[in-house]
C-alpha positions in Angstrom: 0.0 0.0 0.0 1.3 3.4 -0.9 2.3 5.7 2.0 0.0 8.7 2.4 1.4 10.4 5.4 4.5 11.9 3.9 6.7 12.3 0.8 10.4 11.4 1.2 12.6 14.5 0.6 16.0 15.7 1.5 17.7 12.3 1.2 21.0 11.9 -0.7 20.8 9.4 -3.6 23.0 6.4 -3.5 26.6 7.0 -4.5 26.5 4.6 -7.5 27.3 4.6 -11.2 30.6 6.5 -11.0 34.3 5.8 -11.8 36.0 5.1 -8.4 39.4 5.7 -10.0 38.9 8.7 -12.2 37.0 10.6 -9.4 39.9 10.2 -7.0 42.2 13.1 -8.0 44.9 12.2 -5.5 45.0 8.6 -6.9 45.0 9.7 -10.5 47.8 12.2 -9.9 49.8 9.6 -8.1 49.6 7.1 -10.9 50.5 9.8 -13.4 53.4 10.9 -11.2 55.0 7.5 -10.7 54.3 5.6 -14.0 56.5 5.8 -17.1 54.6 8.0 -19.6 54.7 5.2 -22.1 52.5 3.1 -19.7 50.0 5.8 -18.7 47.4 5.5 -21.4 46.9 1.8 -21.0 47.1 2.1 -17.2 44.5 4.8 -17.0 42.1 2.9 -19.3 42.5 -0.3 -17.3 42.0 1.5 -14.0 39.0 3.4 -15.2 37.4 0.1 -16.4 38.0 -1.3 -12.9 36.8 2.0 -11.4 33.5 2.0 -13.2 33.0 -1.6 -12.2 33.8 -0.8 -8.6 31.3 2.1 -8.7 28.5 0.0 -10.2 25.4 -1.1 -8.3 26.3 -4.7 -9.2 29.7 -4.6 -7.5 28.3 -2.9 -4.4 25.7 -5.6 -4.1 28.4 -8.3 -4.4 30.2 -6.6 -1.4 27.0 -6.5 0.7 26.0 -10.1 -0.1 29.5 -11.5 0.6 29.3 -10.0 4.1 25.6 -10.8 4.7 26.4 -14.5 3.9 29.7 -15.3 5.5 31.7 -18.5 4.7 30.6 -21.8 6.2 33.0 -24.6 7.2 32.3 -28.1 6.2 34.7 -30.5 8.0 33.1 -33.7 6.7 31.0 -34.9 3.7 27.7 -36.6 4.1 29.4 -40.0 4.5 31.7 -38.9 7.3 34.8 -38.4 5.2 37.0 -35.5 6.3 37.1 -32.8 3.6 37.9 -29.5 5.3 36.3 -27.2 2.8 34.8 -23.7 3.2 31.7 -22.7 1.2 31.5 -19.0 0.1 28.6 -17.0 -1.3 28.8 -16.7 -5.1 29.4 -12.9 -4.7 32.8 -13.7 -3.0 33.9 -15.6 -6.1 32.8 -12.8 -8.3 34.7 -10.2 -6.3 37.8 -12.4 -6.2 37.6 -13.3 -9.9 37.4 -9.6 -10.8 40.4 -8.8 -8.6 42.6 -11.6 -10.1 41.4 -10.8 -13.6 42.4 -7.1 -13.1 46.0 -8.1 -12.4 45.9 -7.5 -8.6 48.1 -10.5 -8.2 50.3 -9.8 -11.2 52.5 -6.9 -10.1 55.8 -8.8 -10.4 55.3 -9.7 -14.0 54.8 -6.4 -15.8 56.5 -2.9 -16.1 55.2 -0.4 -13.5 53.3 -3.4 -12.0 53.4 -2.3 -8.4 52.0 1.2 -9.0 49.3 -0.1 -11.3 48.5 -3.0 -9.0 48.5 -0.7 -5.9 46.1 1.7 -7.6 43.8 -1.2 -8.7 43.9 -2.7 -5.2 42.9 0.7 -3.7 40.1 1.1 -6.2 38.6 -2.5 -6.1 38.8 -3.1 -2.4 36.4 -0.2 -1.9 33.7 -2.6 -3.0 34.6 -5.0 -0.1 37.7 -5.5 2.0 37.6 -9.2 2.9 38.5 -10.7 -0.4 41.6 -8.5 -0.5 43.2 -11.0 2.0 43.9 -13.9 -0.5 44.6 -11.3 -3.2 47.3 -9.7 -1.0 48.9 -13.0 0.2 49.0 -14.4 -3.4 50.8 -11.2 -4.5 53.1 -11.2 -1.6 54.2 -14.8 -1.8 56.2 -14.2 -4.9 59.3 -12.6 -3.3 59.4 -15.2 -0.6 59.4 -18.1 -3.1 62.2 -16.4 -5.0 64.5 -17.6 -2.1 64.3 -21.0 -4.0 64.7 -20.4 -7.8 63.3 -23.8 -8.6 60.1 -23.3 -6.5 59.7 -19.8 -7.9 60.0 -21.1 -11.5 57.3 -23.6 -10.8 54.8 -21.5 -8.8 55.3 -17.8 -9.9 53.5 -18.2 -13.3 50.5 -19.6 -11.4 50.5 -16.9 -8.7 50.7 -14.1 -11.2 48.0 -15.5 -13.5 45.0 -13.3 -14.3 42.7 -16.4 -14.3 40.7 -17.2 -11.1 40.5 -21.0 -11.1 38.5 -21.9 -8.0 38.3 -25.4 -6.5 40.8 -27.7 -4.8 42.9 -29.6 -7.4 46.6 -30.2 -7.9 48.2 -26.9 -8.7 49.7 -28.2 -11.9 46.2 -28.7 -13.2 45.1 -25.1 -12.6 45.3 -22.0 -14.7 45.9 -19.8 -11.7 46.4 -20.3 -7.9 45.9 -18.4 -4.7 48.2 -18.5 -1.6 47.6 -18.1 2.1 50.0 -17.9 5.1 50.3 -19.6 8.4 52.6 -17.9 10.9 51.0 -17.2 14.3 50.2 -19.8 17.0 48.2 -19.7 20.2 51.1 -19.4 22.5 53.2 -16.8 20.6 51.1 -14.5 18.4 53.4 -12.0 16.8 56.4 -13.7 18.5 56.7 -16.3 15.8 60.1 -17.6 17.2 57.9 -19.2 20.0 56.2 -21.4 17.4 56.0 -25.1 18.3 54.9 -26.6 14.9 57.6 -29.2 14.1 59.1 -30.1 10.7 60.7 -33.5 10.3 62.9 -34.1 7.2 61.8 -36.8 4.7 64.1 -38.8 2.5 63.6 -36.6 -0.6 65.8 -33.5 -0.4 63.9 -30.4 0.7 60.7 -32.2 1.7 59.4 -32.4 5.3 56.4 -33.6 7.3 54.7 -31.0 9.6 52.9 -31.5 12.9 51.4 -28.7 14.8 48.8 -25.9 14.7 48.2 -22.4 13.4 46.0 -20.0 15.4 45.3 -17.7 12.4 45.3 -19.1 8.8 43.4 -16.9 6.4 41.9 -18.0 3.2 42.1 -21.7 3.9 40.7 -22.6 0.5 43.9 -21.3 -1.1 46.0 -23.7 -3.2 49.1 -23.3 -1.2 50.5 -21.7 2.0 53.7 -20.3 3.3 54.1 -21.7 6.8 56.7 -21.3 9.6 57.8 -24.4 11.6 60.7 -25.6 13.7 63.2 -27.7 11.8 66.4 -29.2 13.1 68.3 -25.9 12.5 65.5 -23.7 13.8 62.5 -21.8 12.5 62.1 -22.4 8.8 59.8 -21.4 6.0 57.8 -24.1 4.1 55.4 -24.3 1.2 52.3 -26.4 2.0 50.0 -27.3 -0.9 46.4 -28.1 -0.1 46.3 -30.9 -2.7 49.2 -33.1 -3.6 50.3 -33.8 -7.2 48.6 -37.3 -7.1 45.3 -35.6 -6.3 45.1 -36.6 -2.6 44.4 -34.0 0.0 47.3 -32.9 2.1 46.4 -33.3 5.8 45.0 -29.8 6.6 42.4 -30.0 9.3 40.3 -26.8 9.6 39.2 -26.8 13.3 37.0 -23.7 13.1 36.5 -20.3 11.5 37.0 -17.2 13.5 34.0 -15.1 14.4 35.4 -11.7 13.8 34.4 -8.1 14.4 34.5 -7.3 10.7 36.1 -8.8 7.6 33.1 -11.2 7.7 33.3 -12.4 4.1 36.8 -13.8 4.6 37.4 -17.1 6.2 40.1 -16.9 8.9 40.7 -20.3 10.4 42.5 -22.4 12.9 44.2 -25.4 11.3 46.1 -28.5 12.4 49.0 -30.2 10.6 49.5 -33.9 11.3 51.8 -35.6 8.8 51.4 -32.7 6.4 53.7 -32.7 3.4 55.8 -29.5 2.8 58.6 -28.2 0.7 61.3 -26.1 2.4 61.7 -22.5 1.1 65.1 -21.0 1.7 67.6 -22.4 4.3 66.8 -24.2 7.5 66.8 -21.9 10.4 66.3 -18.8 8.2 62.5 -18.8 8.1 61.9 -15.3 9.3 64.4 -13.9 6.8 62.8 -15.9 4.0 59.2 -14.9 4.8 60.0 -11.2 5.7 59.7 -10.1 2.0 56.1 -11.5 2.0 55.4 -9.7 5.3 56.7 -6.4 3.9 54.5 -6.7 0.8 51.4 -7.5 2.9 52.1 -4.6 5.2 52.1 -2.3 2.2 48.7 -3.8 1.4 47.5 -2.9 4.9 48.4 0.7 4.0 46.5 0.4 0.7 43.5 -1.3 2.3 43.2 1.4 4.9 43.6 4.1 2.3 40.8 2.4 0.3 38.5 2.4 3.4 39.4 6.1 4.1 38.7 7.1 0.5 35.3 5.3 0.4 34.4 6.8 3.7 35.2 10.4 2.7 33.6 9.9 -0.7 30.3 8.8 1.1 30.5 11.7 3.6 31.1 14.4 0.9 28.4 12.9 -1.3 25.9 12.9 1.5 26.7 16.5 2.5 26.4 17.6 -1.1 22.8 16.7 -1.2 21.6 16.9 2.4 20.1 20.2 3.6 19.9 21.4 7.2 19.4 24.7 8.9 18.6 26.5 5.7 21.3 25.2 3.3 23.3 22.4 2.0 25.5 20.7 4.6 28.6 21.0 2.4 28.2 24.8 2.6 28.1 25.0 6.3 31.5 26.2 7.7 31.6 23.6 10.5 30.7 20.6 8.3 33.2 21.9 5.7 35.9 21.9 8.3 35.1 18.2 9.2 35.0 17.1 5.6 38.3 18.9 4.7 40.0 17.3 7.7 38.8 13.9 6.5 39.9 14.6 3.0 43.4 15.6 4.2 43.8 12.3 6.0 42.6 10.3 3.0 44.8 12.1 0.5 47.9 11.8 2.7 47.3 8.1 3.0 46.8 7.6 -0.7 49.9 9.7 -1.7 52.1 7.8 0.7 50.8 4.4 -0.4 51.5 5.2 -4.1 55.0 6.4 -3.2 55.8 3.1 -1.5 54.5 1.1 -4.5 56.7 3.2 -6.8 59.7 2.3 -4.6 59.0 -1.4 -5.2 58.9 -0.8 -9.0 62.2 1.1 -8.8 63.9 -1.7 -6.9 67.2 0.1 -6.4 69.3 -0.3 -3.3 68.4 3.2 -2.3 64.7 2.6 -2.6 64.9 -0.8 -0.8 66.6 1.0 2.1 63.9 3.6 2.1 61.2 0.9 2.2 62.8 -0.7 5.2 61.7 2.2 7.4 58.9 3.7 5.4 56.8 0.6 5.2 56.5 -0.2 8.9 56.1 3.6 9.7 53.3 3.9 7.1 51.7 0.7 8.3 51.7 1.9 11.8 50.3 5.4 11.2 47.9 5.0 8.3 46.2 2.0 9.7 45.9 3.7 13.1 44.2 6.7 11.6 41.7 4.6 9.7 39.3 3.8 12.5 38.7 7.3 13.9 38.6 8.7 10.4 35.9 6.2 9.2 34.0 6.8 12.5 33.9 10.5 11.9 32.8 10.0 8.3 30.0 7.8 9.5 28.9 10.6 11.8 28.7 13.0 8.8 25.7 10.9 7.7 24.1 11.1 11.1 21.6 8.4 11.9 21.5 7.4 8.2 25.2 6.4 8.5 24.5 4.2 11.6 22.2 1.8 9.8 23.5 -1.1 7.8 21.9 -0.1 4.5 24.3 2.8 4.3 27.3 0.6 4.1 29.1 2.7 6.7 28.9 0.2 9.6 30.7 -2.3 7.4 33.5 0.2 6.7 33.8 0.9 10.4 34.0 -2.8 11.4 36.6 -3.3 8.8 38.7 -0.3 9.8 40.7 -1.8 12.7 41.8 -4.9 10.8 44.8 -3.5 9.0 46.2 -2.1 12.2 46.3 -5.7 13.6 47.0 -7.8 10.6 50.7 -8.4 9.9 51.8 -7.0 13.3 49.9 -4.5 15.4 51.2 -1.1 16.3 53.8 -2.0 18.8 55.3 -4.6 16.4 55.6 -2.0 13.7 57.2 0.5 16.1 59.7 -2.0 17.3 60.5 -2.9 13.7 61.3 0.7 13.0 63.6 0.8 16.0 65.3 -2.4 14.8 66.0 -0.9 11.4 67.3 2.4 12.9 69.7 0.5 15.1 70.9 -2.1 12.5 70.6 -0.5 9.1 72.0 3.1 9.0 71.4 3.2 5.2 67.7 3.0 5.8 67.7 6.1 7.9 69.9 7.9 5.3 67.4 7.0 2.5 64.4 8.1 4.6 66.0 11.4 5.5 67.0 12.0 1.9 63.3 11.4 0.9 61.8 13.9 3.4 64.6 16.3 2.7 63.5 16.8 -0.9 60.9 19.2 0.3 63.1 21.1 2.8 62.8 24.9 2.5 59.3 24.7 0.9 57.3 25.1 4.1 58.6 26.4 7.5 56.3 24.0 9.5 57.7 21.0 7.6 61.2 22.3 8.2 60.5 22.6 11.9 59.0 19.1 12.0 62.1 17.7 10.3 64.4 19.4 12.8 62.3 18.1 15.7 62.5 14.6 14.2 66.3 14.8 14.0 66.4 15.8 17.6 64.3 12.7 18.5 66.5 10.4 16.5 69.7 11.8 18.1 68.4 10.9 21.6 68.3 7.1 22.1 67.7 7.2 25.8 64.5 5.3 26.6 63.8 4.9 22.9 61.5 1.9 23.2 59.0 3.7 25.5 58.6 6.5 23.1 58.8 4.4 19.9 55.2 5.1 19.0 55.8 8.9 19.3 58.8 8.6 17.1 57.2 6.5 14.4 54.1 8.7 14.3 56.4 11.7 13.7 58.3 9.9 11.0 55.1 9.0 9.1 53.7 12.6 9.4 56.9 14.2 8.2 57.0 11.8 5.3 53.4 12.5 4.4 54.0 16.3 4.7 57.1 16.1 2.5 55.1 14.3 -0.2 52.1 16.6 0.0 54.3 19.7 -0.1 56.0 18.4 -3.3 53.0 17.0 -5.1 49.6 18.1 -3.7 47.8 21.4 -4.5 48.9 24.3 -2.2 45.6 24.3 -0.3 46.0 20.6 0.7 49.7 20.9 1.6 49.0 24.1 3.6 46.2 22.6 5.6 48.2 19.4 6.3 51.3 21.3 7.5 49.3 23.7 9.6 47.4 21.0 11.4 49.6 17.8 11.4 53.0 19.4 11.6 52.4 23.0 12.9 50.2 22.0 15.8 47.2 24.2 14.9 44.8 21.4 15.3 42.5 19.9 18.0 42.1 16.4 19.2 39.2 15.6 16.9 38.5 15.9 13.2 37.0 19.2 12.1 39.4 21.4 14.1 41.5 22.8 11.2 42.4 26.5 11.3 39.4 28.5 10.0 41.6 30.7 7.8 42.5 28.0 5.4 40.9 27.4 2.0 38.8 24.5 3.1 36.2 24.7 0.3 38.9 23.8 -2.3 40.1 20.9 -0.2 36.5 19.5 0.0 35.8 20.1 -3.7 38.9 18.1 -4.6 37.7 15.1 -2.6 34.2 15.0 -4.2 33.5 11.6 -5.8 32.8 13.0 -9.3 34.6 12.0 -12.5 
């Protein structure tokens, strides 16, 4: 029956039918800045195709359905045989197939691959964050496998394939594969050297039998896993296939799926190994060194994932404020709301600009850039992922009560927001990793300071922040207790340097005044009122 009591007015239309890539000016400019000009036309076209798909009603529905219908564990078939399989909603497979088909696991096999892949990951995971987990681990497994050239030659073409071939079969029979990872255990968590899973050598060179458990193993329906276990010479990295070459299932008992705060579409599991066949990757006793390249790559994806959540949150907030009226005018024209939106836009652009810079360093691959990444990745992972949750929460508030209901999509963004700060080492782990690099790798600090120094003299607030950072770095007394403070300052100075060099003057000015100059409150929406905030907000509007 038609409603007769009122007519619905003053509601923002859905943010749908737009190009997620082309409407993100900071992202477009980052791609143009870091890619070889010869690659730009094809990259822009590919990313716009993906962006239009990400902004479609269909893709948005896939994201909602994949979370409304989370994965289901089936430990046994109807006859009582152990199968250890996880069933996903068809929307999960559509999201994952689109990601693989768009080359989000193929960065290592094409020129400019990391920048193109980073931009695509940032665009596509705005549809739904959970399926980014197997995409990320598949991408990140490549550098770890390169510790064993024979293994890399066998597996890398499968990992970098653009064909999503679902189902458990021997990897040699598949057009493309996905990878997962098993590091943490109940008793150790981030302290992987406390792992108790044992690896016993078999007669064939490089093969072992594993026995033990993993407390967190994401994407258990993947085709292979990189796993840490204790061998005779110490903690070692292994490749564990789900299905052996003769077609039999490798012992891989999924005990349960985690009931998580967010990331509901993704199956995070507890698994048991008991006589599980594995191939050694790298040398015995060098497991952490072997797998660290995978960890670094997935940490960059934590930055990208948080940047994607931030961008989608600010796009939704600006879109809502553009249409919603209150107190005699559009919300976007109200000075106080404009301040909030501009502050959110600054956080989003700083995250995107930093993430693309890190991806470009991977493409460069020089010793200088690798040294830069050694500090910049954990610092960025610490800060950007930390900022995600309060930023998304503030963006939700911009929609008021409309943002608090599930249909808006904002609650799903908020539940997803803390994940990247925890995954691949929480805040303290990142801060301690920065300290370790500062103490052991002086070339990393030199590369970092050279990078931030490229903007020296362009803004007095940035210059002052660099000077303060150097003072902090010169005083190592009680360094661990103030590690978070130091790493936060490093990330902000790096973001400020990048924005001063590359962003419009209005954006750089607002960032330096607030984040580096101290003219800022404890909540979003406390920027100096004298800044050109309207231009900052206009730049963040999700319009192609």
